[in-house]
N, C-alpha and C positions, 0 to 999 in steps of 0.2 A: 119246598114249603113257600107259600106266598108271604108277601110282606105283612099282611094283616095277621097271618098265622104266627109269624115270628114275634109280633107284638103281643099276641095273646099268650104265647109260650113264655115270653120274658116276664109278663105280669104274673103268670102262674108260678114261675120259678122264684120271683120276688116274694110272693105270699108264702110259699113253702119255707123259704129261708128264714123269714121273720117269725113264722109260727114255730120253727125249730128253736130259734133263739129264745122265744118266750118260754117254750117247754124246758129248755136247759136252766133258765133263771128260776122257774117255778120249782124244778126238782132240787136245785141248790138251796132254795128257801126252805123247802120241806126238810132237807137233810140238816140244815143249820138249826131249825126249830127242834128236830128230833135230838140232835146232839146237845143243845142247850137244856132240853127238858130232862135228859138222862144224866145231867151232871149232878154233883153232890151239893149244889147250892140249895138254900132254902126254897120253899115252894114259890114265894112271891118273886124273888129275883129270877128264878127259872121261868115263871110265867111271863114276866116282862120281857126277858130275852127272846123267848120263843115267839111271842106276839110281834115283837119288833122285827125279827127275822122274816116272819110271814108277811108283815105289812110292806117291808122294803122289797121283798121278792115279788109280791103281788103288784106293787107300783111299777117296778121295772118290767115285769112280764107284760103288764097292760100296755106300757109304752111301746114295747116291741111289737105287740099284737096289732095295735092301732097303726104303727108305721107300716105294717104289711098289708093294709087295706089299699091295694093298688089294683087298678083296672087297666086295660089297654090304653085308654085315653090318658091316664096319668103317665104311662110309659112314653106315649107320644109327646106329651108336653116336656118330659125330661129330655128326650132326644132332640127336641127343638132347641133346648138350651145348650145341650152338650155338643151338638153338631151344627155349626152355622150353615154348612152346605145343604141342609134340608130346608132352609129358607122358611122355617116355622110353618111348615105345611104338612107335617106328619099326620095330622088328624084326617087328611083326605084318604089315607089308606084304610081307615075304619068305616068309611061311608060306602053305601051301595053304589056300584059303578053306574047303575041306571039313573041315579039322581044327580050325577055330575054333568057339568057342562063341558063344552069343547076344551076350553082353557084348563079347567080343573082336571080333565082326563090327561091332557098333555103333562101337566104338573105331576100328576100321580105316576105317570110312566117314568118321568125323570127320577122321582123319589124311589121307585122300585129298583131302578138301575143303580142308584147310589147306595141303597141298602144292600143290594147283592154284592157290592164291592166291599162291604164290611162283614167279614166272617163272624164277628162277635159284637153284639150291641154293647155300647159303653154304659152299662148300668152302674149305679153307685155300689161301691164295695160294701158288702154286709158288715156290720159292726161286730164281727166275731170276737175281736180282742176285748172290746168293752163288755160284751156279754159274759165272756169267760172270766174276765177280771171281777165283774160283779159277783158271779157265782163263787169264785175262789175267795173273795173277801168275806162273803156270808159264811161259807163253811169254815174258813180259817179263823174268823173271829169267834165263832161258836166253839171250835176246837181249842182255841187259846184259853177262853174262859173256863172251859171244862178242865183243861190241864192245870191251870192255876188253882182251881178249886178241888184238886184231887185230895184224897185222904192223906193227912199228915201235913198239909200246907195250910197256913192261916188264910181264912176266907177274906180278912180285911186287906190282904195284899192285892186283891183285885182293884181296889180303889186307892192304892198307895200313890201319893202325889209325886214321889221321886222316881217312879218306874217309867222307863222309856217306852213309848208306844211304838210298836213295829210299824215300818212304812207300809206294810201290806194291809194294815187295818184301815177301815173306811172311816176316817176322822173328818167330820164336816168342817168347813171353813168357819173361823171365829167371827165375832161381830164386835161392833164398837160399844163399849160399856159406858163411856163418858168422855167429856172433853173439858179442858180448861184453856181459855184463850187469854193470854197476857199481852196487854198493849203498853209498850214503853214509849211515851212521846219523846221527841227530840230534846236534847239538852237545853237549847235556847228557849224552849217554851216554858220551862220551869213548872211543869205539871207532873204530878205523881203517876206512877204506873198503876194500872187497874187490871183486875182479873174478872172474867165473866165465864159462866158455865153454859153459855149458849154459842152455837156455831156462828150466828149472824152478829157481827160487831161493827162498831164505828171507830175510826182512828183518824188522827191528824196526819196530814201528808208528811212523810219522812219518819213516821213512827216505825218501831220494830215490833212485829207481831210474832208471838210464839204460841204454837198449838201444842198442848200436852194431851195426847190421846191415850185413853185406856181401853184395851181390848180384852175380850173374854173368849177364850178358845184358842185354837191353833191358827196362827197368822204368820205368814212368811214375810210380808212387807206391807208397809202402809205409805200411801202417797195422797197428795191433794191435787186433783185435776182442776185447772182453772179454765175460765171461759176464754182466755187468750190462747189456749192450746198448749200452755206450759204445764209441767208436772213438778210439784214440789215434793221431793222424796223425803220422808221422815226417817229419823235416825232412832235406833233402839236405845232406850234409856233405862233398861232394867226389865224385870219381869212384866210383860204385858203393858209396857209403857213406851210411847213413841213421841218424839218431839220434831217439829218442823218450824222453820223460821222464814220470815219474809219482811222486806222493807216496803212499806205501803207507799206507793206512788200514785195509784189511781184505783177507782172502784172496779170490782170484778165479782163474778160468781165463782164458786168452787164447790167441790164435793169430795168427801173422803172415799178412797178406794182401797179395799183390802184385797190381798192376793196371797195365794199359796199354791205353788206349782202352776197348773193350768187353770185353777179356780180363781175367779175374780168377782168381787161384789162391790158395787158402788152405793153410797148413801144418798140422802136427799141433798139438794142444792142449798147452799147458804150464801149470804151476801156480805162482802167486806166493803163497807161504805167509807170512802176516804174523803175527809173534809179538808179543803184547801186553806192555807194560811192567807187571810185576806190582807189587802194593802191598807195602810192607814187612811182614815177619812178626815178631811180638814174643812172647816167652814170659817170664813172671815165674817166676824160680827161687826167690827168697826175697822175702817171707815166704810162709807157707802161705796157701791161699785164704781161710781164716777163722782169724783169730788174736785171742785175748782176752788182754789184758795185765793183770797185777795192779794194783790201785789204788795200792799203795805202791811200785811199781817206778819205774825212771827214765823210762819212757815213750819210749824211743828204739828205732826199728825200722830194721834194715838192709835195703835193697832191692837186689836184683840182677836185671837184665833182660837177656836175650839178644835182640839185634835183627839182622835180616839182610834184604838186598834184592838183587835181581839186578843192579842198576846202581849202587848206592850210596845212602846215607842222607844227607839234607841237614840235618835238625833233629830233635831229640827232646825230650820233656818228660814230666812226670808231671802228670796232671789229677786233683785230689783234690776230693772233696765231703765237707764236714764238717757233722755234725749235732750240735747241742747242745740241752740242755733236755729236758723231759719233757712228755708229754701234748700238750695244745693249745698249749703254749708252746715247742714244738720249732722250731728255726730251722736253715736250710740256707745254706751259703755255699760257693763254689767257689774253689779256689786252684790256680795253675799253678806247679809247682816244677821247677827244672832239675836235671839229673843232675850229681853232683859230679865223677865221672871217667868217661872213655870210653876203653876199651882195645880197640884194633883186633885182631880175630882173623883167621881165614883169609878172603881175598878181601874182600868188602864187609860182613862180619859185625862186630858191635860187642858188647862186654860193658859194660853201663851200670850204674853204682853210685850210690846215694844213701842218705842217712840221714834218716828222718822223725823229727822231734822233736815228739811229740804235745803235750807241755806248751807248747812255744813256739807251736804252732798254736792254742792255746786250748782244748784238750780236757781235760775232767775226768772223774771217775768217772761211768760210765753213758753217756758220749758215744761217738760212732762216727765212723769215717772210711772212705770208699770211694775207691779210687784205681785208675787204669789208666794204662798207658804208651801214649804216642802218638808216632808218627814220620811224617815226610814225606820222600819221596824227591826226586830231582833233576829229575823230569819237568817240562817247561815246555810251555805256559804255566800249566797247572794240575797241581800235583803229586798223586801218589797218597798216600793216607793209610792208615796201618795202626794197629790198636789191639790191645792185649793183653786178656786176660780181666780182670774186675774182682776186686780183692782187698778183703776186709772186715777192718778193724781196729777193735777196741773196747777200752775200759778198763772193767774189772770194776766193777759197781755196788756201792756200800757201803750196801745197803738194811738197815734194822734187823732183827735176828734175835732171837728169844726162845729161852730155854734150857728144854728139857723137863726133867722130873723125873729122867730117867735121866742120870747124871753124864756130863759132857764130851761131850754130844750137842746141837748147836745146830740147831734145825729152824725153818723158816719156818712159822708157824702158819696162814698163809693164802696158800698158793702160788697163782700165777696160772694154772697148768695142771699137769696130771699127765703125766709122761713114760710112754710105753707100754713094755711089756716088750721089744718089739723094739728100741726106741730105746736101752734100757739095754744090750742085747746089742751094738748097734752102737758105743756109746760105749766099752764094755769092750774090744772088739776093736781099736778105734782106739788106745786107751791102750796095749794090749800091742804094737801095731805101732810106736808112737813111744817105747817105753820106753828104748831105748838112746840116743835123740837128745835127751832132755830130762833136766834135773837130777832128783836123787832127791827133793828137796822138792816139786818140781812134780808128779812122779809120784804121791807119796803124797797130795798135796792133791786131785788129780783123782780118784784112787781113792776117797777119802773122799766127794767130791761125788757120784760115781755111787752109792756106798752110801746116801747120804741120799736120792737119787731112788728107789732100790730100796725103802727103808724107807717112803717116802710111798706108793708103789704097794702095798706089803704092807698098810699100814693101810687103804687104800681097799677092797681085796678082803676084808680082815678084817671090815669092817663088814657085808658081805653075808652072812657066816656066823655073825654074832652074837658076834664077839669083843669084849671090853671095850676101852676106850681105853687108851692108853699109861699114863695116870695111875694105873690100877688095879694096875700092876705093883708098886708100892711096898707094897701091902697083901697081896700073895700069901702072904708068910711068916706073917703074923698069921692069915690064914684057914686056913692049913695046920695051925696049932696046934690049932684047934677043929674040925677036920674030923671027928673021931670023938666029939665031945661032943654028945649028943642034946639036953642042956639048952640049949646054945648055939644049936643049930639052931631049937629051939622059940622061944627068945627072939627070934631073927631074924625068924621068920615064925609068929606065934601061930595062924594059921588053917590051917597046912599039914596038921594032923592031922584036920581036919574037911572038907577039900575033896578031891573026886575029880577029878584032872586027866586030861584026854584028850590033852594034848600037852605039849611042853616049851618053854622060852623060846628054845631054839636054832632051833625051827621057826617063829619069829615072822616071818621074812622071806619066807615063802610060796615057798620054793624046794623043789624035789624033793629027797628025801634023797640020791639018787645024785649030783645036781649039787652039793649042799652038801658031800658027802664029797670030791668032786674039787676043789672050791674050797679045802677045808682042806688038801689036799695041795699046791695051788698056794701057799698062804700059807706052808706049811712050807718049800717049796723057796725061796721068796723070802727067808725069814728066814735060811736057810743062806747064800744068795748075799750078802745084806746083811752078815752077820757077817764073811765073808771079805773083802768090799770095804772094810769099815771097818778091818780089820787089814792092809790093803795087800797083799792076795793076790788080784788080779783074775783070774789064771789059774786058781786053784782055784775061784773063784766062777762061772766060765763054764759048767761042766756043769749046775749048779743053775739058772742062768738059762735055758738051753735047755730043761731039763725043765719049768720053770714055763710057758714059752711053749707047749710041746707040750700040757700039760694044759689051758691056756686055749683052745687050738684044739679040744680034745675037748669042752669045755663049749659052745663056739659051735656045733659040729656037732649036739650033742644038743638044743640049744634051738631048732633049726629046725623049722618046721611044714610039713607036706606036705598039700596039698589036691588033690582030684580036679579034673582039667582039664575045663572045660566047653566043649564045642564049639558051633559055629554050627548052629542048626536052621533051614534055609530053609523058607519057606512052601510049601505044596503047589502044584504046577503045574496050572493049569486047562487040561486037554488040549482040551476042547471049544472053547475060545476061541482057542487058538494053533495047533492042528493044521491043516496045509494052507492057512494064510493067506498064506504068502509074505512075511511081515514079517521083514526082516533087520536092523532097527534094533538097534544095540548088540551085534551079532555080529561078532567079529573075523574077518578072512579066514584061511582054513586054511593058506595058504602065505605065507611072509615075502617081502615085496617087496624087490627089489634097490634100493640107492641109485642115484640118477642118476649119469651118467658124470662130471659135474662134482664130485660129492661123493667120488669115489674118488681114490686117489693118482695123480698124473701124468696128468691128463685130456688134456693136449696130446699126450702120447706115445700114448695110446689112440686119439685122433682120427687121428693120422698113421698108426697101424697099420691102422685101418679103411680109410683111403684107399689104402694100399698093397695091401690085400687085394682092393680092387675093380679093375675093368678100366680105370677112368679114370686119367689121369695125376695124381699128387698135386701140389697147388700148392706152390710154394716157401715161401709164408707159413706153411703148416701144419708143414713140416719145420723151418723156423727157430724156430717156437714150441716144438716138441718139443726142439730143441737147447738153447734157453734154459733150459727146465725141468730138463733133464738136467745142464746146466752148473752150475746153482745147487745141485743135489744133489751134484755132484762136488766143489764147494767145501767143503760140509759134511763129506763123506766122501772124504778124499784117496785117490786110486788107483782109484776106481770110475768106470765109464761113459766112460773115455777111448777105448775101442775103438769103442763105438757113436757117440761124437761124431765120430770120424774118418770113420766110414761116412756119417754125415749130411753132413759137410762135402764128401765126394766126390760125394754125390748132388746137393747144391746146386750144386757146380761144373758138373756135367753139365747140370743144368737151365738154368744161366746161359748155356750155349752154344747153347740153343735145341733141344737134342736130348732125346728121351725117355729114361727110364731103361731099360736093358736088363733082360730078365727075370731073368738071374742076379744083377744088382745089386739089383733089387727084392727078390729072395728073401733075399739076404744081409742087407740092411738091415732087412727085416721080422723075420728071426730074431734079430738083435741087439737090436732094439727090444723084442721079446717077452721076451728074457732080462733086459732092464733093468727090467721091471715087477716090483713086489713079489709079485704073485699074478696069474696069468692069469685074466681074467674069462671067464665062460661065454658072454657074448653077443657076443664078438668072434671072428672067424674066426682060426684058427691059421695060421701061415705055411705056404703050400703047398696051402691049400684054397680053394675058391671061396666066395663069400658065401652061395650057396644051400646048399651042403653044410654050412656052419657053423651053420645054423639059420635 
């Protein structure tokens, strides 16, 4: 017999076997209906039993009949899966030899030789045992009911609740009748336990969650399958009641799973949302983030901190770092100070007050103190810690100052740094914003200090345009008296009448005349701002400060140099050495390569989608891997992927019974998996297309 003939004979034998199984189940159904109808039960129960036996027998017989719809092509596909040595080419045996090419003929010859080496084709074993068990259950159940309802026996005994059902009876797997979820928060939280009748619940981290599941029907075991891959086995707690416990540490998805023998049924996915215990939050209200105290002041600072926590605060303190000394002799030490008073506000919020005595802490002029508030909540065994922002306190330094010749103006002759014009503006605006909250003496003192900074900056820019030092201001009146006296000018410079000058002293700084004129305007604006700051009018000084900053920006822009951009000049190409050589070293491909499937998101879902698009049955392991990846994403994004997870669970239940997925179920599952992907790749077939059509 040829190889094609062997495939046709195998398909015919497969059809005959399944047709025979369907006939056996149908005959058993008719026998069971006849036995039930001829029992001594009333008419209504007899009719119900007979119809049920016929419906069950018709359903099972139809399944066997449809499973026998096999043709030689289906047998070839099965052999491709069962025998790897056929190299998935068995379909070549069913094609006309005249339509085959040279390579296909060679492959067909190899297949025929390999099939000849197999005396018996490895076809699936017919489910004789399942069919005979179904037939026996139908007839046995009908006979049992008829025997129990024989004359002289009470009819009510059929439904007696304490009667043991024989193992041979076809008892369907039970279902979940209800659930109660009890959440017991941790002891430190001080919250009462609560009970919900919904599968999806929310719990505080560390809570103990107990599920009390009520079932209806015959159930052998109950478990909760989580998205982490773990299984929480429930314990029997009486008739049709099961309990399962878990300490909630992180959010997860789970589903109830009922089992009895080889039967298994999973429910819908639910979410256990775990809320973390947050750390305390602290805000320093007083003092300001950076506060400088006068050297001759009392050195006492009031501290006000607002603290809040979702479950309560256990302890609070101030952590201070004290710096004393100068230069290389500076020393650091840390001190922990308690709050003087705690006033409870709404719920778990506290208002904390303390007074820092800088003198008692050993601070002197020029010393600094940094502190922040720290709080611990009631979480056990390791509490959460909260910290506030750091606050800077300092006592003004009493550095020696010299007096300039201008009366009542004390200037530091050697300042450590110059403040910029922008910083002078920032200090002025800050002073105006705090004017109502500070005493008048403090306001005037700070205004005078900003005026001193403005004066130092004016002198710096004045040197660039040839201005004299501040000490020359005292002699201005004397020079003015002799401004029109030629004898006095000649006495001052005897060579002035004999020298022909080409420049002036004002140009000695080598600045362009336009730049120097702008800088003179800058110095003039700074002088006006300084005058108003020293007279305690910072609001009037602000326009002059902004004008000086604008002129400085103009000077910066005019001082920029622009040069021509120099490009890259590549060497000439030697066409004679490179043309038509076929050397592709260093040349990038013209098309971008796609990343591998493992590098793209959700590779397990893509793999399951590819298996569903093929003609072969998808393995349960691939669908379970896709379900785990989608469940992990559903934990991170609540409310997503629950629909596709339910479809995956239904498909796995179908495969667990030993039956293949129906075409409609495959299409629905593939469509939902496709929608779950972030972006549909081009190399995977879309639902409803064949692999060849997809590319």
